[in-house]
SELUM-252699 format. One record per residue (C-alpha): x, y, z; residue in one letter; residue number from 1; chain. Coordinates in nm, 4 decimals. Example, Ala and Ser with C-alpha at 12.3 -4.5 7.8 and 13.67 -1.06 7.14 Angstrom:
2
+----------+----------+----------+------+------+-------+
:        u :        v :        w : resn : resi : chain :
+----------+----------+----------+------+------+-------+
:   1.2300 :  -0.4500 :   0.7800 :    A :    1 :     A :
:   1.3670 :  -0.1060 :   0.7140 :    S :    2 :     A :
+----------+----------+----------+------+------+-------+
END
This chain:
381
+----------+----------+----------+------+------+-------+
:        u :        v :        w : resn : resi : chain :
+----------+----------+----------+------+------+-------+
:  -0.0065 :  -0.0235 :   0.0268 :    M :    1 :     A :
:   0.0827 :   0.3248 :  -0.0895 :    A :    2 :     A :
:   0.2477 :   0.6128 :   0.1963 :    Q :    3 :     A :
:  -0.0309 :   0.8619 :   0.3206 :    T :    4 :     A :
:   0.1405 :   1.1975 :   0.2979 :    R :    5 :     A :
:   0.0190 :   1.4440 :   0.5808 :    H :    6 :     A :
:   0.0055 :   1.7451 :   0.4242 :    V :    7 :     A :
:  -0.0805 :   2.1281 :   0.5860 :    A :    8 :     A :
:  -0.2389 :   2.3808 :   0.3828 :    L :    9 :     A :
:  -0.1751 :   2.7540 :   0.5255 :    L :   10 :     A :
:  -0.3906 :   2.8729 :   0.2746 :    V :   11 :     A :
:  -0.6961 :   3.0927 :   0.3790 :    E :   12 :     A :
:  -1.0617 :   3.0329 :   0.2849 :    T :   13 :     A :
:  -1.2282 :   3.4470 :   0.3383 :    S :   14 :     A :
:  -1.1285 :   3.5552 :  -0.0436 :    N :   15 :     A :
:  -1.2036 :   3.3438 :  -0.3895 :    A :   16 :     A :
:  -0.8154 :   3.3663 :  -0.5229 :    Y :   17 :     A :
:  -0.7283 :   3.1319 :  -0.2263 :    A :   18 :     A :
:  -1.0259 :   2.9322 :  -0.2332 :    R :   19 :     A :
:  -0.9205 :   2.9224 :  -0.6525 :    G :   20 :     A :
:  -0.5341 :   2.8007 :  -0.4833 :    L :   21 :     A :
:  -0.7553 :   2.4664 :  -0.2593 :    L :   22 :     A :
:  -0.9395 :   2.3967 :  -0.5936 :    V :   23 :     A :
:  -0.6260 :   2.3296 :  -0.7717 :    G :   24 :     A :
:  -0.5046 :   2.1123 :  -0.4755 :    I :   25 :     A :
:  -0.8527 :   1.9148 :  -0.4844 :    K :   26 :     A :
:  -0.7775 :   1.8620 :  -0.9076 :    K :   27 :     A :
:  -0.4584 :   1.7157 :  -0.8435 :    Y :   28 :     A :
:  -0.5179 :   1.5212 :  -0.5847 :    L :   29 :     A :
:  -0.7975 :   1.3794 :  -0.7773 :    V :   30 :     A :
:  -0.5463 :   1.1952 :  -1.0403 :    T :   31 :     A :
:  -0.2750 :   1.1552 :  -0.7288 :    H :   32 :     A :
:  -0.4265 :   1.0218 :  -0.4317 :    P :   33 :     A :
:  -0.2487 :   0.9565 :  -0.0995 :    G :   34 :     A :
:  -0.2642 :   1.2941 :   0.0836 :    W :   35 :     A :
:  -0.3821 :   1.2744 :   0.4536 :    S :   36 :     A :
:  -0.4786 :   1.7394 :   0.4374 :    I :   37 :     A :
:  -0.4866 :   1.9253 :   0.7555 :    Y :   38 :     A :
:  -0.5954 :   2.3030 :   0.6539 :    L :   39 :     A :
:  -0.6801 :   2.4962 :   0.9913 :    G :   40 :     A :
:  -0.8991 :   2.8638 :   0.9304 :    E :   41 :     A :
:  -0.7044 :   3.1541 :   0.9592 :    H :   42 :     A :
:  -0.6603 :   3.4863 :   0.8109 :    S :   43 :     A :
:  -0.4579 :   3.6066 :   0.5101 :    R :   44 :     A :
:  -0.2480 :   3.8088 :   0.7394 :    Q :   45 :     A :
:  -0.3066 :   3.5351 :   1.0199 :    E :   46 :     A :
:   0.0046 :   3.4955 :   1.2756 :    T :   47 :     A :
:  -0.1406 :   3.2736 :   1.5167 :    D :   48 :     A :
:  -0.0566 :   2.9057 :   1.4194 :    L :   49 :     A :
:  -0.0968 :   2.7272 :   1.7417 :    S :   50 :     A :
:  -0.3438 :   2.4492 :   1.4971 :    W :   51 :     A :
:   0.0096 :   2.3268 :   1.4066 :    L :   52 :     A :
:   0.1118 :   2.2546 :   1.7648 :    D :   53 :     A :
:   0.2397 :   1.9547 :   1.7464 :    G :   54 :     A :
:   0.1809 :   1.8330 :   1.3668 :    W :   55 :     A :
:   0.4184 :   1.5906 :   1.2227 :    R :   56 :     A :
:   0.3832 :   1.5648 :   0.8879 :    G :   57 :     A :
:   0.5431 :   1.5761 :   0.5570 :    D :   58 :     A :
:   0.4977 :   1.8895 :   0.3701 :    G :   59 :     A :
:   0.2718 :   2.2091 :   0.3609 :    V :   60 :     A :
:   0.1800 :   2.4175 :   0.1052 :    L :   61 :     A :
:   0.1463 :   2.7887 :   0.2584 :    A :   62 :     A :
:   0.0780 :   3.1335 :   0.1821 :    R :   63 :     A :
:   0.3563 :   3.3098 :   0.3370 :    I :   64 :     A :
:   0.2374 :   3.7012 :   0.3974 :    E :   65 :     A :
:   0.4633 :   3.7818 :   0.6910 :    N :   66 :     A :
:   0.7723 :   3.6829 :   0.8439 :    A :   67 :     A :
:   0.6172 :   3.5019 :   1.1395 :    H :   68 :     A :
:   0.4617 :   3.2110 :   0.9217 :    T :   69 :     A :
:   0.8153 :   3.1821 :   0.7112 :    A :   70 :     A :
:   0.9325 :   3.1218 :   1.0683 :    S :   71 :     A :
:   0.6971 :   2.8950 :   1.1376 :    H :   72 :     A :
:   0.7330 :   2.7373 :   0.7747 :    V :   73 :     A :
:   1.1415 :   2.6771 :   0.8524 :    R :   74 :     A :
:   1.0956 :   2.5180 :   1.1835 :    R :   75 :     A :
:   0.8293 :   2.2332 :   1.0808 :    L :   76 :     A :
:   1.1329 :   2.1111 :   0.8634 :    G :   77 :     A :
:   0.9645 :   1.9405 :   0.6089 :    V :   78 :     A :
:   0.9627 :   2.0067 :   0.2318 :    P :   79 :     A :
:   0.6954 :   2.3298 :   0.1406 :    A :   80 :     A :
:   0.5845 :   2.4890 :  -0.1449 :    V :   81 :     A :
:   0.4696 :   2.9178 :  -0.0532 :    D :   82 :     A :
:   0.2210 :   2.9895 :  -0.2851 :    L :   83 :     A :
:   0.2618 :   3.4294 :  -0.1787 :    S :   84 :     A :
:   0.4119 :   3.7131 :  -0.4152 :    A :   85 :     A :
:   0.5774 :   3.8312 :  -0.0797 :    A :   86 :     A :
:   0.8338 :   3.6001 :  -0.1485 :    Y :   87 :     A :
:   0.9707 :   3.5675 :   0.1976 :    L :   88 :     A :
:   1.0927 :   3.2613 :   0.2229 :    A :   89 :     A :
:   1.2999 :   3.2787 :  -0.1515 :    P :   90 :     A :
:   1.5084 :   2.9411 :  -0.0367 :    E :   91 :     A :
:   1.1141 :   2.7394 :  -0.1243 :    L :   92 :     A :
:   0.9619 :   2.7176 :  -0.4518 :    P :   93 :     A :
:   0.6678 :   2.9918 :  -0.4972 :    C :   94 :     A :
:   0.3981 :   2.9462 :  -0.7468 :    V :   95 :     A :
:   0.2208 :   3.2955 :  -0.7901 :    E :   96 :     A :
:  -0.0030 :   3.4835 :  -1.0356 :    T :   97 :     A :
:   0.2056 :   3.6854 :  -1.3191 :    D :   98 :     A :
:   0.1555 :   4.0525 :  -1.2313 :    D :   99 :     A :
:   0.3569 :   4.1722 :  -1.5146 :    D :  100 :     A :
:   0.0664 :   3.9767 :  -1.7242 :    A :  101 :     A :
:  -0.1757 :   4.1099 :  -1.5233 :    I :  102 :     A :
:  -0.1133 :   4.4901 :  -1.5856 :    A :  103 :     A :
:  -0.0670 :   4.4051 :  -1.9314 :    R :  104 :     A :
:  -0.4529 :   4.2688 :  -2.0030 :    L :  105 :     A :
:  -0.5560 :   4.5557 :  -1.7782 :    A :  106 :     A :
:  -0.3775 :   4.8083 :  -1.9567 :    V :  107 :     A :
:  -0.4699 :   4.6479 :  -2.2705 :    E :  108 :     A :
:  -0.8708 :   4.6263 :  -2.1278 :    H :  109 :     A :
:  -0.8814 :   4.9888 :  -2.1662 :    F :  110 :     A :
:  -0.6985 :   5.1345 :  -2.4131 :    T :  111 :     A :
:  -0.8958 :   4.9022 :  -2.6228 :    T :  112 :     A :
:  -1.1830 :   5.0763 :  -2.5325 :    R :  113 :     A :
:  -1.0215 :   5.4004 :  -2.6562 :    G :  114 :     A :
:  -0.9138 :   5.5349 :  -2.3166 :    L :  115 :     A :
:  -0.6434 :   5.7872 :  -2.2975 :    R :  116 :     A :
:  -0.6149 :   5.8255 :  -1.8946 :    T :  117 :     A :
:  -0.5021 :   5.5654 :  -1.6882 :    L :  118 :     A :
:  -0.4844 :   5.5696 :  -1.2750 :    A :  119 :     A :
:  -0.4148 :   5.2814 :  -1.0357 :    F :  120 :     A :
:  -0.5233 :   5.2209 :  -0.6920 :    C :  121 :     A :
:  -0.3024 :   5.0684 :  -0.4571 :    G :  122 :     A :
:  -0.2297 :   4.8965 :  -0.1269 :    D :  123 :     A :
:   0.0668 :   4.8903 :   0.0054 :    D :  124 :     A :
:   0.0322 :   4.6477 :   0.2699 :    R :  125 :     A :
:   0.0853 :   4.3953 :  -0.0504 :    F :  126 :     A :
:   0.4204 :   4.3670 :  -0.2198 :    G :  127 :     A :
:   0.2169 :   4.1996 :  -0.5549 :    W :  128 :     A :
:  -0.0206 :   4.5718 :  -0.5044 :    S :  129 :     A :
:   0.3068 :   4.7622 :  -0.5398 :    M :  130 :     A :
:   0.4468 :   4.5284 :  -0.8881 :    K :  131 :     A :
:   0.0740 :   4.5913 :  -0.9800 :    R :  132 :     A :
:   0.0980 :   4.9330 :  -0.9781 :    G :  133 :     A :
:   0.5081 :   4.9443 :  -1.1047 :    A :  134 :     A :
:   0.4147 :   4.7331 :  -1.4500 :    R :  135 :     A :
:   0.0487 :   4.8730 :  -1.4777 :    F :  136 :     A :
:   0.2775 :   5.2438 :  -1.5107 :    A :  137 :     A :
:   0.5090 :   5.0730 :  -1.7593 :    E :  138 :     A :
:   0.2754 :   4.9394 :  -1.9816 :    H :  139 :     A :
:   0.0307 :   5.2656 :  -1.9793 :    A :  140 :     A :
:   0.3289 :   5.4744 :  -2.1068 :    A :  141 :     A :
:   0.4211 :   5.2061 :  -2.3690 :    A :  142 :     A :
:   0.1463 :   5.3133 :  -2.4855 :    H :  143 :     A :
:   0.2260 :   5.6776 :  -2.4798 :    G :  144 :     A :
:  -0.0139 :   5.7273 :  -2.1006 :    V :  145 :     A :
:   0.0617 :   5.8473 :  -1.7778 :    T :  146 :     A :
:  -0.0828 :   5.6384 :  -1.4939 :    A :  147 :     A :
:  -0.1609 :   5.8066 :  -1.1917 :    H :  148 :     A :
:  -0.2371 :   5.6439 :  -0.8886 :    E :  149 :     A :
:  -0.4102 :   5.6399 :  -0.5406 :    F :  150 :     A :
:  -0.2154 :   5.4556 :  -0.2133 :    K :  151 :     A :
:  -0.5121 :   5.3382 :   0.0084 :    M :  152 :     A :
:  -0.4395 :   5.4344 :   0.4060 :    E :  153 :     A :
:  -0.6060 :   5.1224 :   0.5688 :    H :  154 :     A :
:  -0.5316 :   5.3704 :   0.9170 :    H :  155 :     A :
:  -0.8371 :   5.6023 :   0.8417 :    R :  156 :     A :
:  -1.1757 :   5.4998 :   0.8813 :    N :  157 :     A :
:  -1.4053 :   5.4078 :   0.5984 :    L :  158 :     A :
:  -1.5603 :   5.6784 :   0.5468 :    A :  159 :     A :
:  -1.2655 :   5.9247 :   0.5404 :    V :  160 :     A :
:  -1.1130 :   5.6702 :   0.2722 :    E :  161 :     A :
:  -1.4121 :   5.7318 :   0.0553 :    R :  162 :     A :
:  -1.4409 :   6.1339 :   0.0624 :    E :  163 :     A :
:  -1.0326 :   6.0940 :  -0.0685 :    A :  164 :     A :
:  -1.0643 :   5.8540 :  -0.2940 :    M :  165 :     A :
:  -1.3437 :   6.0277 :  -0.4026 :    A :  166 :     A :
:  -1.1448 :   6.3671 :  -0.4161 :    R :  167 :     A :
:  -0.8833 :   6.1749 :  -0.6235 :    W :  168 :     A :
:  -1.0764 :   6.0582 :  -0.8929 :    L :  169 :     A :
:  -1.3220 :   6.3630 :  -0.9008 :    D :  170 :     A :
:  -0.9067 :   6.5451 :  -1.0188 :    G :  171 :     A :
:  -0.8556 :   6.3333 :  -1.2980 :    L :  172 :     A :
:  -0.8918 :   6.3816 :  -1.6093 :    P :  173 :     A :
:  -1.1842 :   6.1967 :  -1.7932 :    K :  174 :     A :
:  -1.2559 :   5.9423 :  -1.8886 :    P :  175 :     A :
:  -1.0476 :   5.7305 :  -1.7026 :    V :  176 :     A :
:  -1.0005 :   5.3838 :  -1.6782 :    G :  177 :     A :
:  -0.9155 :   5.2716 :  -1.2969 :    V :  178 :     A :
:  -0.7325 :   4.9406 :  -1.2366 :    L :  179 :     A :
:  -0.7817 :   4.8385 :  -0.8670 :    A :  180 :     A :
:  -0.5150 :   4.6186 :  -0.7155 :    C :  181 :     A :
:  -0.8039 :   4.3695 :  -0.6111 :    Y :  182 :     A :
:  -1.2058 :   4.3468 :  -0.6192 :    D :  183 :     A :
:  -1.2369 :   4.4635 :  -0.2528 :    I :  184 :     A :
:  -1.0489 :   4.7771 :  -0.3431 :    A :  185 :     A :
:  -1.2527 :   4.7656 :  -0.7074 :    G :  186 :     A :
:  -1.5764 :   4.7438 :  -0.5272 :    Q :  187 :     A :
:  -1.4570 :   5.0929 :  -0.3094 :    E :  188 :     A :
:  -1.3430 :   5.2933 :  -0.6052 :    I :  189 :     A :
:  -1.7430 :   5.2271 :  -0.7231 :    L :  190 :     A :
:  -1.8357 :   5.3590 :  -0.3912 :    E :  191 :     A :
:  -1.6134 :   5.6852 :  -0.4218 :    A :  192 :     A :
:  -1.7452 :   5.7171 :  -0.7981 :    C :  193 :     A :
:  -2.1169 :   5.7590 :  -0.6003 :    K :  194 :     A :
:  -1.9836 :   5.9865 :  -0.3181 :    I :  195 :     A :
:  -1.8638 :   6.1893 :  -0.6529 :    A :  196 :     A :
:  -2.1434 :   6.1870 :  -0.8395 :    G :  197 :     A :
:  -1.9190 :   5.9977 :  -1.1489 :    L :  198 :     A :
:  -2.0539 :   5.8349 :  -1.4024 :    A :  199 :     A :
:  -1.9259 :   5.4697 :  -1.4178 :    V :  200 :     A :
:  -1.8410 :   5.3169 :  -1.6573 :    P :  201 :     A :
:  -1.8568 :   5.6662 :  -1.8944 :    D :  202 :     A :
:  -1.6733 :   5.9257 :  -1.6769 :    T :  203 :     A :
:  -1.4949 :   5.6620 :  -1.5084 :    V :  204 :     A :
:  -1.4299 :   5.2466 :  -1.6027 :    A :  205 :     A :
:  -1.3533 :   5.0233 :  -1.3301 :    V :  206 :     A :
:  -1.1382 :   4.6926 :  -1.3247 :    L :  207 :     A :
:  -1.0687 :   4.4985 :  -1.0506 :    G :  208 :     A :
:  -0.8262 :   4.1647 :  -0.9793 :    V :  209 :     A :
:  -0.9300 :   3.7907 :  -0.8725 :    D :  210 :     A :
:  -1.2853 :   3.7785 :  -1.0309 :    N :  211 :     A :
:  -1.4571 :   3.7009 :  -0.7224 :    D :  212 :     A :
:  -1.8203 :   3.6571 :  -0.8344 :    E :  213 :     A :
:  -1.9559 :   3.7479 :  -0.5070 :    L :  214 :     A :
:  -1.8033 :   4.0844 :  -0.4790 :    I :  215 :     A :
:  -1.8371 :   4.1795 :  -0.8824 :    C :  216 :     A :
:  -2.1906 :   4.0863 :  -0.8972 :    N :  217 :     A :
:  -2.3173 :   4.2621 :  -0.5553 :    L :  218 :     A :
:  -2.1627 :   4.6007 :  -0.6568 :    T :  219 :     A :
:  -2.3632 :   4.8395 :  -0.8596 :    T :  220 :     A :
:  -2.2540 :   4.8335 :  -1.1319 :    P :  221 :     A :
:  -2.1445 :   4.4765 :  -1.1816 :    P :  222 :     A :
:  -1.7345 :   4.4874 :  -1.1521 :    L :  223 :     A :
:  -1.5132 :   4.3951 :  -1.4356 :    S :  224 :     A :
:  -1.2731 :   4.2114 :  -1.3322 :    S :  225 :     A :
:  -0.9020 :   4.0533 :  -1.4060 :    V :  226 :     A :
:  -0.9597 :   3.6678 :  -1.3614 :    Q :  227 :     A :
:  -0.6295 :   3.4710 :  -1.2526 :    P :  228 :     A :
:  -0.5551 :   3.0651 :  -1.2975 :    D :  229 :     A :
:  -0.5551 :   2.9985 :  -0.9138 :    T :  230 :     A :
:  -0.6520 :   2.6668 :  -1.0170 :    T :  231 :     A :
:  -0.3634 :   2.6450 :  -1.2213 :    E :  232 :     A :
:  -0.1596 :   2.7504 :  -0.9941 :    T :  233 :     A :
:  -0.2511 :   2.5446 :  -0.6702 :    G :  234 :     A :
:  -0.2480 :   2.2242 :  -0.8996 :    F :  235 :     A :
:   0.1408 :   2.2972 :  -1.0015 :    L :  236 :     A :
:   0.2001 :   2.3263 :  -0.6648 :    A :  237 :     A :
:   0.0840 :   2.0641 :  -0.5243 :    A :  238 :     A :
:   0.2541 :   1.8835 :  -0.8172 :    S :  239 :     A :
:   0.5982 :   2.0761 :  -0.7263 :    L :  240 :     A :
:   0.5623 :   1.9630 :  -0.3249 :    L :  241 :     A :
:   0.4571 :   1.5600 :  -0.4140 :    D :  242 :     A :
:   0.7932 :   1.5698 :  -0.5979 :    Q :  243 :     A :
:   0.9770 :   1.7129 :  -0.2746 :    M :  244 :     A :
:   0.8195 :   1.5133 :  -0.0885 :    M :  245 :     A :
:   0.9188 :   1.1588 :  -0.2768 :    T :  246 :     A :
:   1.2712 :   1.3247 :  -0.2795 :    G :  247 :     A :
:   1.3367 :   1.5632 :  -0.5726 :    A :  248 :     A :
:   1.5791 :   1.8416 :  -0.4778 :    N :  249 :     A :
:   1.3775 :   2.0900 :  -0.6630 :    L :  250 :     A :
:   1.5470 :   2.4673 :  -0.7007 :    E :  251 :     A :
:   1.3664 :   2.7434 :  -0.5259 :    P :  252 :     A :
:   1.2617 :   2.9327 :  -0.8120 :    R :  253 :     A :
:   0.9582 :   3.1360 :  -0.8930 :    L :  254 :     A :
:   0.6715 :   2.9919 :  -1.1055 :    H :  255 :     A :
:   0.4850 :   3.2311 :  -1.2289 :    L :  256 :     A :
:   0.1051 :   3.1997 :  -1.4070 :    M :  257 :     A :
:  -0.0539 :   3.4136 :  -1.6415 :    K :  258 :     A :
:  -0.3979 :   3.4879 :  -1.5476 :    P :  259 :     A :
:  -0.6550 :   3.3702 :  -1.8289 :    L :  260 :     A :
:  -0.8509 :   3.7050 :  -1.8935 :    R :  261 :     A :
:  -1.0834 :   4.0005 :  -1.8335 :    V :  262 :     A :
:  -1.4443 :   3.9381 :  -1.7269 :    V :  263 :     A :
:  -1.6139 :   4.2179 :  -1.8741 :    T :  264 :     A :
:  -1.8866 :   4.3746 :  -1.6764 :    R :  265 :     A :
:  -2.0691 :   4.6851 :  -1.7026 :    Q :  266 :     A :
:  -1.8154 :   4.8915 :  -1.4553 :    S :  267 :     A :
:  -1.5522 :   4.8699 :  -1.7795 :    S :  268 :     A :
:  -1.8230 :   4.8007 :  -2.0701 :    D :  269 :     A :
:  -1.7325 :   5.1521 :  -2.2691 :    I :  270 :     A :
:  -1.6205 :   5.2404 :  -2.5729 :    L :  271 :     A :
:  -1.3763 :   5.5983 :  -2.5399 :    A :  272 :     A :
:  -1.2603 :   5.6565 :  -2.8975 :    V :  273 :     A :
:  -1.2535 :   6.0099 :  -3.0339 :    G :  274 :     A :
:  -1.2645 :   5.8621 :  -3.4212 :    D :  275 :     A :
:  -1.5786 :   5.8180 :  -3.4781 :    P :  276 :     A :
:  -1.5775 :   5.6364 :  -3.7713 :    I :  277 :     A :
:  -1.3463 :   5.3429 :  -3.5906 :    V :  278 :     A :
:  -1.6325 :   5.4095 :  -3.2676 :    A :  279 :     A :
:  -1.8794 :   5.2800 :  -3.5188 :    R :  280 :     A :
:  -1.6972 :   4.9469 :  -3.6833 :    A :  281 :     A :
:  -1.6030 :   4.8604 :  -3.3345 :    L :  282 :     A :
:  -1.9458 :   4.8745 :  -3.2020 :    Q :  283 :     A :
:  -2.0465 :   4.6657 :  -3.5206 :    L :  284 :     A :
:  -1.7734 :   4.4290 :  -3.4591 :    I :  285 :     A :
:  -1.8699 :   4.3953 :  -3.0887 :    R :  286 :     A :
:  -2.2388 :   4.3931 :  -3.1509 :    D :  287 :     A :
:  -2.1932 :   4.1113 :  -3.4266 :    R :  288 :     A :
:  -1.8797 :   3.9401 :  -3.2780 :    V :  289 :     A :
:  -2.0909 :   3.5643 :  -3.2915 :    D :  290 :     A :
:  -2.1352 :   3.6402 :  -3.6831 :    D :  291 :     A :
:  -1.8055 :   3.5364 :  -3.8135 :    G :  292 :     A :
:  -1.8212 :   3.9300 :  -3.9551 :    L :  293 :     A :
:  -1.5940 :   3.9625 :  -4.2318 :    P :  294 :     A :
:  -1.3960 :   4.2874 :  -4.2913 :    V :  295 :     A :
:  -1.5564 :   4.3846 :  -4.5870 :    E :  296 :     A :
:  -1.9083 :   4.3973 :  -4.4101 :    T :  297 :     A :
:  -1.7488 :   4.7134 :  -4.1852 :    V :  298 :     A :
:  -1.6036 :   4.8838 :  -4.4392 :    Q :  299 :     A :
:  -1.9238 :   4.9019 :  -4.6040 :    R :  300 :     A :
:  -2.0801 :   4.9768 :  -4.2651 :    H :  301 :     A :
:  -1.8315 :   5.2966 :  -4.2172 :    V :  302 :     A :
:  -1.7823 :   5.3491 :  -4.5934 :    G :  303 :     A :
:  -1.4318 :   5.3588 :  -4.5877 :    L :  304 :     A :
:  -1.2203 :   5.1182 :  -4.7953 :    S :  305 :     A :
:  -1.0381 :   4.8875 :  -4.6548 :    R :  306 :     A :
:  -0.6469 :   5.0774 :  -4.6598 :    R :  307 :     A :
:  -0.8587 :   5.3724 :  -4.5257 :    S :  308 :     A :
:  -1.0170 :   5.2253 :  -4.2220 :    L :  309 :     A :
:  -0.6542 :   4.9811 :  -4.1179 :    D :  310 :     A :
:  -0.4693 :   5.3025 :  -4.0649 :    Y :  311 :     A :
:  -0.7481 :   5.4594 :  -3.8471 :    R :  312 :     A :
:  -0.7606 :   5.1584 :  -3.6703 :    F :  313 :     A :
:  -0.3676 :   5.1344 :  -3.6872 :    M :  314 :     A :
:  -0.3666 :   5.4974 :  -3.5443 :    Q :  315 :     A :
:  -0.6448 :   5.4336 :  -3.2462 :    V :  316 :     A :
:  -0.5676 :   5.0687 :  -3.1335 :    L :  317 :     A :
:  -0.2585 :   4.9647 :  -3.3196 :    G :  318 :     A :
:  -0.4665 :   4.7035 :  -3.4633 :    R :  319 :     A :
:  -0.5944 :   4.6300 :  -3.8476 :    T :  320 :     A :
:  -0.9701 :   4.5650 :  -3.8293 :    V :  321 :     A :
:  -0.8868 :   4.1626 :  -3.9425 :    H :  322 :     A :
:  -0.6837 :   4.1693 :  -3.6043 :    E :  323 :     A :
:  -0.9491 :   4.3525 :  -3.3938 :    E :  324 :     A :
:  -1.2422 :   4.1224 :  -3.4827 :    I :  325 :     A :
:  -0.9996 :   3.8160 :  -3.4529 :    T :  326 :     A :
:  -0.9003 :   3.9267 :  -3.1067 :    R :  327 :     A :
:  -1.3109 :   4.0203 :  -2.9823 :    V :  328 :     A :
:  -1.4115 :   3.6869 :  -3.1381 :    R :  329 :     A :
:  -1.1419 :   3.4244 :  -2.9924 :    M :  330 :     A :
:  -1.2422 :   3.6842 :  -2.6293 :    E :  331 :     A :
:  -1.6071 :   3.5713 :  -2.7094 :    R :  332 :     A :
:  -1.4951 :   3.2211 :  -2.7756 :    L :  333 :     A :
:  -1.2927 :   3.1092 :  -2.4291 :    S :  334 :     A :
:  -1.5654 :   3.3213 :  -2.2440 :    D :  335 :     A :
:  -1.8083 :   3.0142 :  -2.4138 :    L :  336 :     A :
:  -1.5938 :   2.7365 :  -2.3565 :    L :  337 :     A :
:  -1.5762 :   2.8435 :  -1.9867 :    L :  338 :     A :
:  -1.9522 :   2.9236 :  -1.8941 :    Q :  339 :     A :
:  -2.0893 :   2.6854 :  -2.1586 :    T :  340 :     A :
:  -2.0222 :   2.2588 :  -2.2060 :    D :  341 :     A :
:  -2.1180 :   2.3168 :  -2.5461 :    W :  342 :     A :
:  -1.9508 :   2.1012 :  -2.8190 :    S :  343 :     A :
:  -1.6596 :   2.2173 :  -3.0013 :    L :  344 :     A :
:  -1.9057 :   2.1462 :  -3.3023 :    P :  345 :     A :
:  -2.1921 :   2.3508 :  -3.1292 :    Q :  346 :     A :
:  -1.9664 :   2.6394 :  -3.0341 :    L :  347 :     A :
:  -1.8129 :   2.6512 :  -3.4049 :    A :  348 :     A :
:  -2.2024 :   2.6729 :  -3.5310 :    A :  349 :     A :
:  -2.2659 :   2.9529 :  -3.2690 :    R :  350 :     A :
:  -1.9659 :   3.1796 :  -3.3311 :    M :  351 :     A :
:  -2.0254 :   3.0545 :  -3.6975 :    N :  352 :     A :
:  -1.7500 :   2.8766 :  -3.8449 :    F :  353 :     A :
:  -1.7351 :   2.7016 :  -4.0789 :    S :  354 :     A :
:  -1.5875 :   2.3911 :  -3.9312 :    H :  355 :     A :
:  -1.4687 :   2.3394 :  -3.5736 :    S :  356 :     A :
:  -1.1296 :   2.2438 :  -3.6986 :    E :  357 :     A :
:  -1.0828 :   2.5442 :  -3.8162 :    Y :  358 :     A :
:  -1.2118 :   2.6932 :  -3.5459 :    M :  359 :     A :
:  -0.9594 :   2.4858 :  -3.3318 :    G :  360 :     A :
:  -0.6578 :   2.6100 :  -3.5550 :    V :  361 :     A :
:  -0.7727 :   2.9416 :  -3.5009 :    A :  362 :     A :
:  -0.8375 :   2.9458 :  -3.1661 :    F :  363 :     A :
:  -0.5025 :   2.7095 :  -3.0589 :    K :  364 :     A :
:  -0.3136 :   3.0131 :  -3.2771 :    K :  365 :     A :
:  -0.4366 :   3.3000 :  -3.0428 :    F :  366 :     A :
:  -0.4374 :   3.1502 :  -2.6951 :    T :  367 :     A :
:  -0.1816 :   2.8662 :  -2.7572 :    G :  368 :     A :
:  -0.4086 :   2.5796 :  -2.6708 :    K :  369 :     A :
:  -0.6472 :   2.4193 :  -2.8534 :    S :  370 :     A :
:  -1.0125 :   2.5007 :  -2.7241 :    P :  371 :     A :
:  -1.0143 :   2.1364 :  -2.5653 :    G :  372 :     A :
:  -0.6609 :   2.1850 :  -2.3859 :    E :  373 :     A :
:  -0.8104 :   2.5404 :  -2.2341 :    Y :  374 :     A :
:  -1.1104 :   2.4164 :  -2.1221 :    R :  375 :     A :
:  -0.9336 :   2.1447 :  -1.9437 :    R :  376 :     A :
:  -0.6539 :   2.3496 :  -1.8428 :    A :  377 :     A :
:  -0.8794 :   2.6244 :  -1.6984 :    H :  378 :     A :
:  -1.2018 :   2.5107 :  -1.5801 :    R :  379 :     A :
:  -1.2367 :   2.4123 :  -1.1617 :    A :  380 :     A :
:  -1.4112 :   2.0435 :  -1.1163 :    L :  381 :     A :
+----------+----------+----------+------+------+-------+
END
């Protein structure tokens, strides 16, 4: 009989990101049974780890968010994998979301909608927030845009914080796209917009990170959010720990996991394009994303030659009309793969592809994965 491995999980259950990690760990255990899990109830910044007193196990998966937790994990003296961007135990393998990729997705989300003023709302208690803010500014600069920044101050009470945030938002050039470092901060931005009397998304477009379904759909309007690949993050961390518990000597390096996509809801569903011809063309592309819209139809709709329209698109978006149609279609297909159980022929018919094989080739060229691989990789069990 195979040996049972006793594994402690220092992963909070209070937020969607951490719960996604746990789903990924569970996904790994479906095909690699034999672990006995020890999961204590604690928060992200928890320092009371007395529930581990006397525990004698084989490995640890931990969100090491503070020096106390790092010290405690070291004292346990068993193989461990870190799941925190704080990177406080550099001697351990670490699996974490790619903050640069999150920032790039956010900037592209806003600039694709024609926004030329961008801003970031950060929380300096967390290293990942500071990384996201810095990368957001860099990617904005690459698009010729300066990113403004607001730093949340948690020593202030919530009412004072929202008033300060409202004043900051009111003073920004409009329209503006604001990336909140995580969904809770996005919720606060939306409330501050109400205080300042700023229309969302027409004046302020807001995007969070983590795609916490509960938070994002409780806000008014519903909050758009970057969806990290938490399931695969947890899965990889479990795989690395399994190798270590069986004697592998793994390099203590950082494994960065790219986010899945931007889940667009009402808070950022805006087209703020200064060129009225391009704006009309973009609206048609979005309205008929399922139709397999040819470039010629877009040309006729706006009354321009392909060369002239491509020139305008390149000036505004940095892409041709065909490239924009492809991008919108592939994003739509990504959503349908994750939100439905439709077969590939059904999806091809819905998206007006001539056959599912051609759809699969186009999707793999765009994402690097076939539709089936994408669905298996990114849907939680």
